BADRENTI-940258 format. One record per residue (C-alpha): residue number from 1; residue in one letter; chain; x, y, z. Coordinates in steps of 0.5 Angstrom, whole numbers, plus 500, padded with zeros to 3 digits. Each point is the difference from the previous one (the first is absolute). Layout:
(node NUM, 'A', 'A', (X, Y, Z))
...
***
This chain:
(node 1, 'M', 'A', (759, 372, 884))
(node 2, 'N', 'A', (498, 503, 493))
(node 3, 'F', 'A', (495, 495, 496))
(node 4, 'S', 'A', (504, 502, 494))
(node 5, 'Y', 'A', (506, 497, 503))
(node 6, 'L', 'A', (497, 494, 501))
(node 7, 'Q', 'A', (498, 500, 493))
(node 8, 'T', 'A', (507, 501, 497))
(node 9, 'V', 'A', (503, 495, 504))
(node 10, 'W', 'A', (495, 495, 498))
(node 11, 'E', 'A', (501, 501, 493))
(node 12, 'L', 'A', (508, 499, 501))
(node 13, 'F', 'A', (498, 494, 503))
(node 14, 'K', 'A', (496, 497, 494))
(node 15, 'T', 'A', (506, 502, 496))
(node 16, 'D', 'A', (505, 496, 505))
(node 17, 'L', 'A', (494, 494, 499))
(node 18, 'F', 'A', (501, 500, 493))
(node 19, 'L', 'A', (507, 500, 500))
(node 20, 'L', 'A', (500, 494, 505))
(node 21, 'S', 'A', (495, 496, 495))
(node 22, 'Q', 'A', (506, 500, 495))
(node 23, 'T', 'A', (504, 496, 504))
(node 24, 'L', 'A', (495, 497, 505))
(node 25, 'K', 'A', (500, 493, 495))
(node 26, 'D', 'A', (508, 499, 502))
(node 27, 'K', 'A', (499, 502, 507))
(node 28, 'I', 'A', (495, 495, 501))
(node 29, 'I', 'A', (504, 494, 496))
(node 30, 'N', 'A', (506, 502, 504))
(node 31, 'A', 'A', (496, 499, 507))
(node 32, 'F', 'A', (497, 494, 497))
(node 33, 'I', 'A', (507, 497, 499))
(node 34, 'W', 'A', (503, 502, 506))
(node 35, 'A', 'A', (494, 498, 505))
(node 36, 'S', 'A', (499, 493, 496))
(node 37, 'A', 'A', (507, 498, 501))
(node 38, 'N', 'A', (500, 502, 507))
(node 39, 'I', 'A', (494, 497, 502))
(node 40, 'L', 'A', (501, 493, 496))
(node 41, 'I', 'A', (507, 499, 503))
(node 42, 'T', 'A', (497, 502, 507))
(node 43, 'A', 'A', (494, 496, 500))
(node 44, 'Y', 'A', (502, 494, 496))
(node 45, 'I', 'A', (507, 499, 500))
(node 46, 'L', 'A', (502, 502, 507))
(node 47, 'P', 'A', (495, 495, 504))
(node 48, 'A', 'A', (504, 495, 497))
(node 49, 'L', 'A', (506, 502, 504))
(node 50, 'G', 'A', (496, 500, 506))
(node 51, 'F', 'A', (497, 507, 500))
(node 52, 'E', 'A', (492, 500, 502))
(node 53, 'N', 'A', (495, 500, 495))
(node 54, 'S', 'A', (497, 506, 502))
(node 55, 'Y', 'A', (507, 504, 499))
(node 56, 'G', 'A', (497, 501, 493))
(node 57, 'A', 'A', (494, 504, 502))
(node 58, 'F', 'A', (505, 504, 505))
(node 59, 'M', 'A', (505, 502, 495))
(node 60, 'A', 'A', (494, 502, 495))
(node 61, 'A', 'A', (498, 506, 505))
(node 62, 'S', 'A', (508, 502, 500))
(node 63, 'V', 'A', (500, 499, 492))
(node 64, 'I', 'A', (494, 505, 500))
(node 65, 'V', 'A', (503, 505, 504))
(node 66, 'T', 'A', (507, 499, 496))
(node 67, 'C', 'A', (497, 501, 493))
(node 68, 'G', 'A', (497, 507, 502))
(node 69, 'G', 'A', (506, 502, 504))
(node 70, 'F', 'A', (504, 499, 494))
(node 71, 'E', 'A', (497, 505, 496))
(node 72, 'L', 'A', (503, 505, 504))
(node 73, 'V', 'A', (507, 499, 496))
(node 74, 'T', 'A', (497, 501, 494))
(node 75, 'Q', 'A', (496, 506, 502))
(node 76, 'L', 'A', (507, 503, 502))
(node 77, 'S', 'A', (503, 499, 494))
(node 78, 'Y', 'A', (494, 503, 496))
(node 79, 'F', 'A', (501, 506, 504))
(node 80, 'Y', 'A', (507, 501, 500))
(node 81, 'A', 'A', (500, 499, 492))
(node 82, 'D', 'A', (495, 505, 500))
(node 83, 'I', 'A', (504, 505, 504))
(node 84, 'E', 'A', (507, 499, 497))
(node 85, 'G', 'A', (496, 500, 493))
(node 86, 'E', 'A', (494, 504, 498))
(node 87, 'N', 'A', (498, 502, 507))
(node 88, 'H', 'A', (493, 500, 499))
(node 89, 'T', 'A', (499, 500, 508))
(node 90, 'S', 'A', (503, 507, 501))
(node 91, 'F', 'A', (495, 502, 494))
(node 92, 'L', 'A', (494, 497, 504))
(node 93, 'L', 'A', (503, 504, 506))
(node 94, 'T', 'A', (499, 506, 497))
(node 95, 'L', 'A', (493, 500, 499))
(node 96, 'P', 'A', (495, 504, 503))
(node 97, 'L', 'A', (498, 496, 506))
(node 98, 'P', 'A', (504, 498, 506))
(node 99, 'N', 'A', (506, 496, 498))
(node 100, 'W', 'A', (499, 495, 506))
(node 101, 'L', 'A', (494, 498, 497))
(node 102, 'I', 'A', (503, 498, 494))
(node 103, 'L', 'A', (505, 495, 504))
(node 104, 'V', 'A', (494, 498, 504))
(node 105, 'K', 'A', (497, 498, 493))
(node 106, 'Q', 'A', (506, 496, 498))
(node 107, 'G', 'A', (500, 496, 507))
(node 108, 'L', 'A', (493, 498, 499))
(node 109, 'F', 'A', (502, 498, 493))
(node 110, 'Y', 'A', (506, 496, 502))
(node 111, 'A', 'A', (495, 497, 505))
(node 112, 'F', 'A', (495, 498, 495))
(node 113, 'N', 'A', (505, 497, 496))
(node 114, 'S', 'A', (503, 495, 505))
(node 115, 'F', 'A', (493, 499, 502))
(node 116, 'I', 'A', (498, 497, 493))
(node 117, 'I', 'A', (507, 496, 501))
(node 118, 'C', 'A', (498, 497, 506))
(node 119, 'I', 'A', (493, 498, 498))
(node 120, 'M', 'A', (503, 496, 494))
(node 121, 'A', 'A', (505, 497, 505))
(node 122, 'L', 'A', (494, 498, 504))
(node 123, 'I', 'A', (496, 497, 495))
(node 124, 'T', 'A', (506, 496, 498))
(node 125, 'A', 'A', (501, 497, 507))
(node 126, 'K', 'A', (493, 498, 500))
(node 127, 'V', 'A', (500, 496, 493))
(node 128, 'L', 'A', (507, 497, 502))
(node 129, 'L', 'A', (499, 498, 507))
(node 130, 'F', 'A', (492, 498, 498))
(node 131, 'Y', 'A', (498, 496, 507))
(node 132, 'R', 'A', (506, 502, 503))
(node 133, 'L', 'A', (498, 507, 501))
(node 134, 'D', 'A', (493, 499, 504))
(node 135, 'L', 'A', (495, 506, 498))
(node 136, 'S', 'A', (497, 498, 507))
(node 137, 'S', 'A', (506, 502, 504))
(node 138, 'I', 'A', (500, 507, 496))
(node 139, 'S', 'A', (497, 506, 503))
(node 140, 'F', 'A', (498, 504, 494))
(node 141, 'L', 'A', (499, 506, 504))
(node 142, 'K', 'A', (507, 500, 503))
(node 143, 'L', 'A', (503, 498, 493))
(node 144, 'T', 'A', (497, 506, 497))
(node 145, 'I', 'A', (502, 505, 506))
(node 146, 'A', 'A', (507, 497, 499))
(node 147, 'L', 'A', (501, 501, 493))
(node 148, 'L', 'A', (497, 507, 500))
(node 149, 'I', 'A', (505, 502, 506))
(node 150, 'M', 'A', (506, 496, 497))
(node 151, 'N', 'A', (500, 503, 494))
(node 152, 'A', 'A', (498, 507, 503))
(node 153, 'F', 'A', (507, 499, 503))
(node 154, 'Y', 'A', (503, 498, 494))
(node 155, 'G', 'A', (498, 506, 497))
(node 156, 'S', 'A', (503, 505, 505))
(node 157, 'F', 'A', (506, 496, 501))
(node 158, 'T', 'A', (502, 501, 493))
(node 159, 'L', 'A', (500, 507, 501))
(node 160, 'F', 'A', (504, 499, 506))
(node 161, 'M', 'A', (505, 496, 496))
(node 162, 'I', 'A', (500, 505, 495))
(node 163, 'A', 'A', (502, 505, 505))
(node 164, 'F', 'A', (506, 497, 502))
(node 165, 'T', 'A', (502, 497, 494))
(node 166, 'K', 'A', (506, 504, 496))
(node 167, 'G', 'A', (498, 499, 493))
(node 168, 'L', 'A', (499, 494, 495))
(node 169, 'A', 'A', (507, 498, 501))
(node 170, 'T', 'A', (499, 498, 507))
(node 171, 'I', 'A', (494, 497, 500))
(node 172, 'E', 'A', (504, 493, 501))
(node 173, 'N', 'A', (502, 503, 506))
(node 174, 'S', 'A', (493, 501, 503))
(node 175, 'W', 'A', (498, 493, 498))
(node 176, 'M', 'A', (506, 497, 503))
(node 177, 'R', 'A', (501, 504, 506))
(node 178, 'I', 'A', (493, 501, 502))
(node 179, 'L', 'A', (494, 497, 496))
(node 180, 'F', 'A', (503, 493, 500))
(node 181, 'P', 'A', (502, 499, 507))
(node 182, 'L', 'A', (493, 503, 502))
(node 183, 'W', 'A', (497, 495, 496))
(node 184, 'F', 'A', (504, 494, 501))
(node 185, 'L', 'A', (500, 501, 508))
(node 186, 'G', 'A', (493, 502, 500))
(node 187, 'G', 'A', (497, 493, 500))
(node 188, 'F', 'A', (500, 498, 493))
(node 189, 'Q', 'A', (502, 493, 502))
(node 190, 'F', 'A', (499, 500, 507))
(node 191, 'S', 'A', (495, 502, 506))
(node 192, 'W', 'A', (501, 506, 505))
(node 193, 'M', 'A', (499, 495, 505))
(node 194, 'S', 'A', (505, 495, 497))
(node 195, 'L', 'A', (505, 505, 500))
(node 196, 'Y', 'A', (498, 502, 508))
(node 197, 'N', 'A', (501, 493, 502))
(node 198, 'V', 'A', (507, 500, 497))
(node 199, 'A', 'A', (502, 507, 501))
(node 200, 'P', 'A', (496, 504, 504))
(node 201, 'R', 'A', (504, 507, 500))
(node 202, 'F', 'A', (500, 500, 493))
(node 203, 'A', 'A', (493, 498, 499))
(node 204, 'Y', 'A', (498, 506, 504))
(node 205, 'L', 'A', (505, 504, 496))
(node 206, 'N', 'A', (496, 497, 494))
(node 207, 'L', 'A', (494, 503, 502))
(node 208, 'L', 'A', (502, 507, 497))
(node 209, 'N', 'A', (501, 497, 493))
(node 210, 'P', 'A', (493, 501, 496))
(node 211, 'Y', 'A', (501, 494, 496))
(node 212, 'T', 'A', (499, 496, 507))
(node 213, 'H', 'A', (493, 503, 501))
(node 214, 'A', 'A', (498, 499, 493))
(node 215, 'T', 'A', (502, 493, 500))
(node 216, 'E', 'A', (497, 498, 506))
(node 217, 'M', 'A', (494, 504, 499))
(node 218, 'M', 'A', (499, 496, 493))
(node 219, 'R', 'A', (501, 494, 503))
(node 220, 'A', 'A', (495, 501, 506))
(node 221, 'A', 'A', (495, 502, 495))
(node 222, 'M', 'A', (501, 494, 495))
(node 223, 'I', 'A', (502, 494, 505))
(node 224, 'S', 'A', (499, 501, 507))
(node 225, 'Q', 'A', (501, 506, 506))
(node 226, 'Q', 'A', (503, 494, 504))
(node 227, 'G', 'A', (508, 501, 499))
(node 228, 'N', 'A', (500, 506, 497))
(node 229, 'L', 'A', (500, 507, 503))
(node 230, 'P', 'A', (493, 503, 502))
(node 231, 'F', 'A', (497, 503, 493))
(node 232, 'W', 'A', (498, 506, 502))
(node 233, 'Y', 'A', (506, 502, 504))
(node 234, 'S', 'A', (504, 499, 493))
(node 235, 'A', 'A', (495, 503, 496))
(node 236, 'G', 'A', (500, 506, 505))
(node 237, 'T', 'A', (507, 501, 500))
(node 238, 'L', 'A', (501, 499, 492))
(node 239, 'L', 'A', (495, 506, 499))
(node 240, 'A', 'A', (503, 504, 505))
(node 241, 'L', 'A', (507, 499, 496))
(node 242, 'T', 'A', (496, 502, 494))
(node 243, 'F', 'A', (499, 507, 502))
(node 244, 'I', 'A', (506, 501, 504))
(node 245, 'L', 'A', (505, 497, 494))
(node 246, 'G', 'A', (495, 503, 495))
(node 247, 'G', 'A', (500, 507, 503))
(node 248, 'W', 'A', (508, 500, 501))
(node 249, 'G', 'A', (501, 498, 493))
(node 250, 'I', 'A', (496, 505, 497))
(node 251, 'A', 'A', (503, 506, 504))
(node 252, 'R', 'A', (507, 497, 498))
(node 253, 'I', 'A', (498, 499, 492))
(node 254, 'R', 'A', (498, 508, 500))
(node 255, 'R', 'A', (506, 502, 503))
(node 256, 'R', 'A', (504, 496, 496))
(node 257, 'L', 'A', (497, 503, 494))
(node 258, 'D', 'A', (499, 507, 502))
(node 259, 'F', 'A', (493, 500, 501))
(node 260, 'I', 'A', (499, 502, 507))
***
């Protein structure tokens, strides 16, 4: 690949980072509020109703996965607001470099954006849970790998959802019909093993859900491998989906915008 292409993409990426810096404070505050509400309830109120004290740490992993994933809807909105407005995206695709590289750059930016939010949610979880989230139970190597793979997936999945969303007015449909079911049924409040104990056939079907692997992978890294899907199985599956869905999304976006 021509080195000048990478230099150009890097300059465009730095522009994205500058624009992100203007909204980052609000994103961090939003993530803190959402994560705090969920963690405080699951860690300190639900145990009074009979839930185990460890449920707060269990849900902390879900909250981290969720905070990064929710950025997908925001980026969908930004993309189609641009396409239906100034259409800066189409201008970028006319630059003298491979247009697929522009879309890869966009996916990397989406991944970086969600990564920052996940880190904020992780810090919030540790502060609020205090001793209930035992640092000795965390595999920091696996946690780092999980965060990188999960957010790389979010970047590619955002491109995939952009490709299959018709426009700004139909983002609600994408959320209610695709993203919400995947997220809520992907182990947000329960483990895959608990689902298997209740409905084995549906549990096996749910292995096709990328959010299942994201939550199971994060819990295996933060709490314990016991009771969760094997870490490397979920990590490998999510990594494979990152390339498959990202490649599919890029190809479809190029066709839709007539930049084949």
